[in-house]
N, CA, C and O atoms as CSV, one atom per row, in Angstrom:
chain,resi,resn,atom,element,x,y,z
A,1,MET,N,N,10.016,39.735,-14.772
A,1,MET,CA,C,11.446,39.968,-14.386
A,1,MET,C,C,11.804,39.899,-12.754
A,1,MET,O,O,11.020,40.260,-11.876
A,2,PHE,N,N,13.182,39.348,-12.517
A,2,PHE,CA,C,13.037,39.305,-11.108
A,2,PHE,C,C,14.269,40.581,-10.622
A,2,PHE,O,O,15.132,41.039,-11.371
A,3,SER,N,N,14.053,40.933,-9.268
A,3,SER,CA,C,15.348,41.693,-8.788
A,3,SER,C,C,16.451,41.174,-8.527
A,3,SER,O,O,16.652,39.990,-8.799
A,4,THR,N,N,17.510,42.052,-7.872
A,4,THR,CA,C,18.827,40.618,-7.148
A,4,THR,C,C,18.075,39.884,-5.820
A,4,THR,O,O,17.777,38.704,-5.636
A,5,GLY,N,N,17.916,40.957,-5.063
A,5,GLY,CA,C,17.213,40.143,-3.954
A,5,GLY,C,C,16.107,38.738,-4.445
A,5,GLY,O,O,16.374,37.665,-3.902
A,6,ALA,N,N,15.298,38.754,-5.117
A,6,ALA,CA,C,14.542,37.762,-5.589
A,6,ALA,C,C,14.974,37.098,-6.175
A,6,ALA,O,O,14.184,36.173,-6.364
A,7,LEU,N,N,15.953,36.940,-6.709
A,7,LEU,CA,C,16.767,36.356,-7.632
A,7,LEU,C,C,17.608,35.368,-6.614
A,7,LEU,O,O,17.713,34.153,-6.776
A,8,ALA,N,N,18.121,36.043,-5.654
A,8,ALA,CA,C,19.107,35.434,-4.717
A,8,ALA,C,C,18.561,34.876,-3.483
A,8,ALA,O,O,19.350,34.512,-2.610
A,9,ALA,N,N,17.098,34.749,-3.282
A,9,ALA,CA,C,16.363,34.718,-2.490
A,9,ALA,C,C,15.935,32.887,-3.376
A,9,ALA,O,O,15.595,31.940,-2.667
A,10,LYS,N,N,15.999,32.813,-4.214
A,10,LYS,CA,C,15.546,31.621,-5.481
A,10,LYS,C,C,16.301,30.655,-5.218
A,10,LYS,O,O,16.108,29.535,-4.744
A,11,PHE,N,N,17.574,31.447,-5.733
A,11,PHE,CA,C,18.576,30.570,-5.647
A,11,PHE,C,C,19.600,30.062,-4.619
A,11,PHE,O,O,20.610,29.366,-4.724
A,12,GLY,N,N,18.834,30.798,-3.346
A,12,GLY,CA,C,19.435,30.479,-1.814
A,12,GLY,C,C,20.960,30.927,-2.102
A,12,GLY,O,O,21.796,30.281,-1.470
A,13,ARG,N,N,21.502,32.049,-3.059
A,13,ARG,CA,C,22.501,32.698,-2.558
A,13,ARG,C,C,22.518,34.094,-2.039
A,13,ARG,O,O,21.388,34.475,-1.733
A,14,SER,N,N,23.475,34.984,-1.844
A,14,SER,CA,C,23.912,36.349,-1.484
A,14,SER,C,C,23.406,36.943,-2.837
A,14,SER,O,O,23.496,36.382,-3.928
A,15,PRO,N,N,22.731,38.451,-2.534
A,15,PRO,CA,C,22.696,39.021,-3.914
A,15,PRO,C,C,23.936,39.531,-4.565
A,15,PRO,O,O,23.930,39.640,-5.792
A,16,ARG,N,N,25.313,39.952,-3.682
A,16,ARG,CA,C,26.684,39.933,-4.237
A,16,ARG,C,C,26.732,38.921,-5.147
A,16,ARG,O,O,26.932,39.314,-6.296
A,17,THR,N,N,26.551,37.129,-4.933
A,17,THR,CA,C,26.454,36.582,-5.924
A,17,THR,C,C,25.915,36.244,-7.002
A,17,THR,O,O,26.333,35.592,-7.959
A,18,ILE,N,N,24.609,36.908,-6.706
A,18,ILE,CA,C,23.937,37.330,-8.505
A,18,ILE,C,C,24.769,38.437,-8.764
A,18,ILE,O,O,24.961,38.405,-9.979
A,19,ARG,N,N,25.270,39.243,-8.360
A,19,ARG,CA,C,26.059,40.571,-9.141
A,19,ARG,C,C,26.537,40.348,-9.711
A,19,ARG,O,O,26.574,40.775,-10.865
A,20,ARG,N,N,27.664,38.942,-8.847
A,20,ARG,CA,C,28.610,38.446,-9.597
A,20,ARG,C,C,28.757,37.332,-10.498
A,20,ARG,O,O,29.867,36.807,-10.590
A,21,TRP,N,N,27.989,36.991,-11.033
A,21,TRP,CA,C,26.856,36.260,-12.036
A,21,TRP,C,C,26.736,37.042,-12.999
A,21,TRP,O,O,26.999,36.680,-14.146
A,22,ALA,N,N,26.330,38.215,-12.713
A,22,ALA,CA,C,26.182,39.440,-14.066
A,22,ALA,C,C,27.431,39.860,-14.318
A,22,ALA,O,O,27.491,40.082,-15.527
A,23,GLU,N,N,28.383,40.066,-13.840
A,23,GLU,CA,C,29.857,40.910,-13.896
A,23,GLU,C,C,30.242,40.021,-14.918
A,23,GLU,O,O,30.629,40.406,-16.021
A,24,ARG,N,N,30.107,38.316,-14.430
A,24,ARG,CA,C,31.402,37.228,-15.354
A,24,ARG,C,C,30.286,37.076,-17.092
A,24,ARG,O,O,30.750,36.657,-18.153
A,25,GLY,N,N,28.805,37.554,-16.880
A,25,GLY,CA,C,28.217,37.745,-17.873
A,25,GLY,C,C,27.606,36.116,-18.312
A,25,GLY,O,O,27.618,35.659,-19.454
A,26,TYR,N,N,27.021,35.327,-16.920
A,26,TYR,CA,C,26.376,34.653,-16.789
A,26,TYR,C,C,24.702,34.990,-16.655
A,26,TYR,O,O,23.794,34.163,-16.745
A,27,LEU,N,N,24.571,36.497,-16.407
A,27,LEU,CA,C,22.795,36.820,-16.220
A,27,LEU,C,C,23.120,38.499,-17.062
A,27,LEU,O,O,24.206,39.067,-16.951
A,28,MET,N,N,22.320,38.886,-17.613
A,28,MET,CA,C,22.568,39.987,-18.285
A,28,MET,C,C,21.552,41.014,-17.590
A,28,MET,O,O,20.339,40.916,-17.780
A,29,PRO,N,N,22.009,41.819,-16.926
A,29,PRO,CA,C,21.489,42.799,-16.210
A,29,PRO,C,C,20.571,43.966,-16.824
A,29,PRO,O,O,21.093,44.735,-17.631
A,30,ILE,N,N,19.480,44.094,-16.537
A,30,ILE,CA,C,18.406,45.353,-16.794
A,30,ILE,C,C,18.714,46.696,-15.434
A,30,ILE,O,O,18.218,46.741,-14.309
A,31,HIS,N,N,19.506,47.470,-15.960
A,31,HIS,CA,C,19.091,48.737,-15.053
A,31,HIS,C,C,18.052,49.442,-15.143
A,31,HIS,O,O,17.861,49.862,-16.284
A,32,ILE,N,N,17.122,49.810,-14.206
A,32,ILE,CA,C,15.855,50.850,-14.225
A,32,ILE,C,C,16.048,51.497,-12.869
A,32,ILE,O,O,16.011,51.000,-11.743
A,33,GLY,N,N,16.307,52.993,-13.358
A,33,GLY,CA,C,16.638,53.584,-12.549
A,33,GLY,C,C,17.768,53.300,-11.572
A,33,GLY,O,O,18.716,53.056,-12.318
A,34,GLY,N,N,18.289,53.174,-10.036
A,34,GLY,CA,C,18.984,52.627,-9.425
A,34,GLY,C,C,18.429,51.131,-9.232
A,34,GLY,O,O,19.055,50.502,-8.378
A,35,ALA,N,N,17.359,50.423,-9.865
A,35,ALA,CA,C,17.551,48.452,-9.131
A,35,ALA,C,C,18.080,48.554,-10.428
A,35,ALA,O,O,18.320,49.538,-11.128
A,36,VAL,N,N,18.248,47.081,-10.653
A,36,VAL,CA,C,19.024,45.955,-11.249
A,36,VAL,C,C,18.050,44.747,-11.541
A,36,VAL,O,O,17.339,44.308,-10.638
A,37,PHE,N,N,18.033,44.328,-12.546
A,37,PHE,CA,C,16.361,43.623,-12.656
A,37,PHE,C,C,17.078,42.509,-13.563
A,37,PHE,O,O,18.099,42.881,-14.141
A,38,PHE,N,N,16.541,40.818,-13.804
A,38,PHE,CA,C,17.129,39.926,-14.597
A,38,PHE,C,C,15.802,39.547,-15.222
A,38,PHE,O,O,14.802,39.337,-14.536
A,39,ARG,N,N,15.821,39.461,-16.594
A,39,ARG,CA,C,14.480,38.568,-17.043
A,39,ARG,C,C,14.342,37.378,-16.996
A,39,ARG,O,O,15.427,36.942,-17.378
A,40,ALA,N,N,13.545,36.354,-16.717
A,40,ALA,CA,C,12.818,35.665,-16.386
A,40,ALA,C,C,13.413,34.622,-17.837
A,40,ALA,O,O,13.476,33.402,-17.681
A,41,GLU,N,N,13.603,34.925,-18.481
A,41,GLU,CA,C,14.030,33.768,-19.925
A,41,GLU,C,C,15.227,33.821,-19.857
A,41,GLU,O,O,15.781,32.856,-20.383
A,42,ASP,N,N,16.142,34.867,-19.239
A,42,ASP,CA,C,17.697,34.996,-19.327
A,42,ASP,C,C,17.835,34.049,-18.415
A,42,ASP,O,O,18.326,32.995,-18.817
A,43,VAL,N,N,17.324,34.185,-16.478
A,43,VAL,CA,C,17.616,33.270,-15.403
A,43,VAL,C,C,17.405,31.974,-16.289
A,43,VAL,O,O,18.463,31.520,-16.726
A,44,LEU,N,N,15.870,31.049,-16.767
A,44,LEU,CA,C,15.716,30.119,-17.434
A,44,LEU,C,C,17.062,29.414,-18.316
A,44,LEU,O,O,17.371,28.258,-18.027
A,45,GLN,N,N,17.683,30.000,-19.174
A,45,GLN,CA,C,18.482,29.742,-19.958
A,45,GLN,C,C,19.993,29.480,-18.769
A,45,GLN,O,O,20.584,28.401,-18.784
A,46,LEU,N,N,20.363,30.451,-17.968
A,46,LEU,CA,C,21.612,29.601,-17.052
A,46,LEU,C,C,20.806,28.401,-16.318
A,46,LEU,O,O,21.349,27.298,-16.256
A,47,LEU,N,N,19.706,28.570,-15.842
A,47,LEU,CA,C,19.504,27.187,-15.101
A,47,LEU,C,C,19.765,26.146,-16.264
A,47,LEU,O,O,20.297,25.066,-16.007
A,48,ASN,N,N,19.357,26.512,-17.633
A,48,ASN,CA,C,19.444,25.045,-18.690
A,48,ASN,C,C,20.924,25.096,-19.044
A,48,ASN,O,O,21.413,23.972,-19.163
A,49,ASP,N,N,21.634,25.953,-19.213
A,49,ASP,CA,C,22.664,25.663,-19.370
A,49,ASP,C,C,24.149,24.855,-17.892
A,49,ASP,O,O,25.226,24.260,-17.922
A,50,GLN,N,N,23.225,25.375,-16.916
A,50,GLN,CA,C,23.719,24.264,-15.735
A,50,GLN,C,C,23.876,23.029,-16.135
A,50,GLN,O,O,24.743,22.241,-16.511
A,51,LEU,N,N,22.558,23.131,-15.895
A,51,LEU,CA,C,22.003,21.342,-16.332
A,51,LEU,C,C,22.400,20.422,-17.488
A,51,LEU,O,O,22.276,19.201,-17.591
A,52,VAL,N,N,22.928,21.361,-18.361
A,52,VAL,CA,C,23.634,20.317,-19.785
A,52,VAL,C,C,24.503,20.472,-19.251
A,52,VAL,O,O,24.941,19.322,-19.238
A,53,MET,N,N,25.940,21.662,-18.174
A,53,MET,CA,C,27.082,21.871,-17.900
A,53,MET,C,C,27.432,19.967,-16.793
A,53,MET,O,O,28.201,19.006,-16.777
A,54,SER,N,N,26.605,20.342,-16.316
A,54,SER,CA,C,26.649,19.329,-15.040
A,54,SER,C,C,26.369,17.752,-15.989
A,54,SER,O,O,26.780,16.650,-15.623
A,55,ILE,N,N,25.838,17.937,-16.832
A,55,ILE,CA,C,25.487,16.135,-17.382
A,55,ILE,C,C,26.707,16.284,-18.546
A,55,ILE,O,O,26.851,15.160,-19.026
A,56,LEU,N,N,27.270,16.859,-18.932
A,56,LEU,CA,C,28.547,17.046,-19.630
A,56,LEU,C,C,29.445,16.565,-18.658
A,56,LEU,O,O,30.262,15.734,-19.057
A,57,GLU,N,N,29.478,16.876,-17.543
A,57,GLU,CA,C,30.968,16.907,-16.343
A,57,GLU,C,C,30.553,15.286,-16.140
A,57,GLU,O,O,31.603,14.655,-16.270
A,58,ARG,N,N,29.605,14.501,-15.912
A,58,ARG,CA,C,29.608,13.281,-15.527
A,58,ARG,C,C,30.686,12.204,-15.983
A,58,ARG,O,O,30.809,12.091,-17.203
A,59,LYS,N,N,31.447,11.433,-15.220
A,59,LYS,CA,C,32.118,10.729,-15.791
A,59,LYS,C,C,31.457,9.558,-16.192
A,59,LYS,O,O,30.617,9.066,-15.439
A,60,PRO,N,N,31.765,8.955,-17.460
A,60,PRO,CA,C,30.999,8.157,-18.016
A,60,PRO,C,C,31.192,6.851,-16.994
A,60,PRO,O,O,31.765,6.976,-15.912
A,61,PRO,N,N,30.563,5.392,-17.537
A,61,PRO,CA,C,30.793,4.445,-16.007
A,61,PRO,C,C,31.704,3.685,-16.639
A,61,PRO,O,O,31.921,3.653,-17.851
A,62,ARG,N,N,32.379,2.904,-15.544
A,62,ARG,CA,C,33.246,2.196,-15.692
A,62,ARG,C,C,33.198,1.090,-16.969
A,62,ARG,O,O,34.159,0.873,-17.707
A,63,SER,N,N,32.026,0.511,-17.063
A,63,SER,CA,C,32.221,-0.299,-18.230
A,63,SER,C,C,30.504,-0.537,-18.379
A,63,SER,O,O,29.609,-0.220,-17.597
A,64,THR,N,N,30.442,-1.212,-19.682
A,64,THR,CA,C,28.841,-1.183,-20.410
A,64,THR,C,C,28.333,-2.014,-20.208
A,64,THR,O,O,29.228,-2.843,-20.043
A,65,PRO,N,N,27.017,-2.709,-20.014
A,65,PRO,CA,C,26.309,-3.239,-19.015
A,65,PRO,C,C,26.543,-4.530,-20.017
A,65,PRO,O,O,26.189,-5.601,-19.525
A,66,LEU,N,N,27.186,-4.591,-21.587
A,66,LEU,CA,C,27.083,-5.841,-22.061
A,66,LEU,C,C,28.764,-6.635,-21.215
A,66,LEU,O,O,28.988,-7.777,-20.813
A,67,GLU,N,N,29.452,-5.637,-21.239
A,67,GLU,CA,C,30.951,-5.982,-20.231
A,67,GLU,C,C,30.426,-7.407,-19.250
A,67,GLU,O,O,30.848,-8.563,-19.251
A,68,HIS,N,N,29.301,-6.720,-18.428
A,68,HIS,CA,C,28.856,-7.668,-17.521
A,68,HIS,C,C,28.695,-8.937,-18.039
A,68,HIS,O,O,29.329,-9.945,-17.727
A,69,VAL,N,N,27.731,-8.818,-18.919
A,69,VAL,CA,C,26.785,-10.347,-19.283
A,69,VAL,C,C,27.919,-11.333,-19.983
A,69,VAL,O,O,27.799,-12.557,-20.012
A,70,GLY,N,N,29.094,-10.565,-20.570
A,70,GLY,CA,C,29.941,-11.482,-21.137
A,70,GLY,C,C,30.033,-11.077,-22.693
A,70,GLY,O,O,30.609,-11.806,-23.501
A,71,GLY,N,N,29.450,-9.910,-23.040
A,71,GLY,CA,C,28.978,-9.386,-24.592
A,71,GLY,C,C,30.605,-8.817,-24.958
A,71,GLY,O,O,31.670,-8.650,-24.364
A,72,THR,N,N,30.110,-8.670,-26.141
A,72,THR,CA,C,31.184,-7.881,-26.913
A,72,THR,C,C,31.099,-6.186,-26.989
A,72,THR,O,O,29.989,-5.732,-27.268
A,73,ARG,N,N,31.681,-5.681,-26.866
A,73,ARG,CA,C,31.694,-4.378,-26.990
A,73,ARG,C,C,31.721,-3.902,-28.454
A,73,ARG,O,O,32.473,-4.458,-29.254
A,74,SER,N,N,30.858,-2.812,-28.852
A,74,SER,CA,C,31.058,-2.330,-30.256
A,74,SER,C,C,32.236,-1.956,-30.898
A,74,SER,O,O,32.553,-1.976,-32.088
A,75,SER,N,N,32.987,-1.516,-29.617
A,75,SER,CA,C,34.389,-1.142,-30.377
A,75,SER,C,C,35.480,-2.422,-30.424
A,75,SER,O,O,36.612,-2.356,-30.904
A,76,GLU,N,N,34.991,-3.353,-29.938
A,76,GLU,CA,C,35.982,-4.638,-30.078
A,76,GLU,C,C,35.726,-5.535,-31.657
A,76,GLU,O,O,36.524,-6.281,-32.225
A,77,LEU,N,N,34.121,-5.082,-32.138
A,77,LEU,CA,C,33.798,-5.472,-33.538
A,77,LEU,C,C,34.720,-5.195,-34.794
A,77,LEU,O,O,34.363,-5.558,-35.915
């Protein structure tokens, strides 16, 4: 488990940002006494989700390799 401060340091963000992520539902906080912690599994899931989103948000290439060599695109067949 990570404390808010430890997680902030690991991500290079402020503790307020980590709390904001929890408020928005990106991370599920665990309250123990007056302290807030985050499970390592939840942090890994957040990282995985962010990786998937960054891959999905990438724009496709402007042309396919076949277009460069004068081939036909499968959509043209």
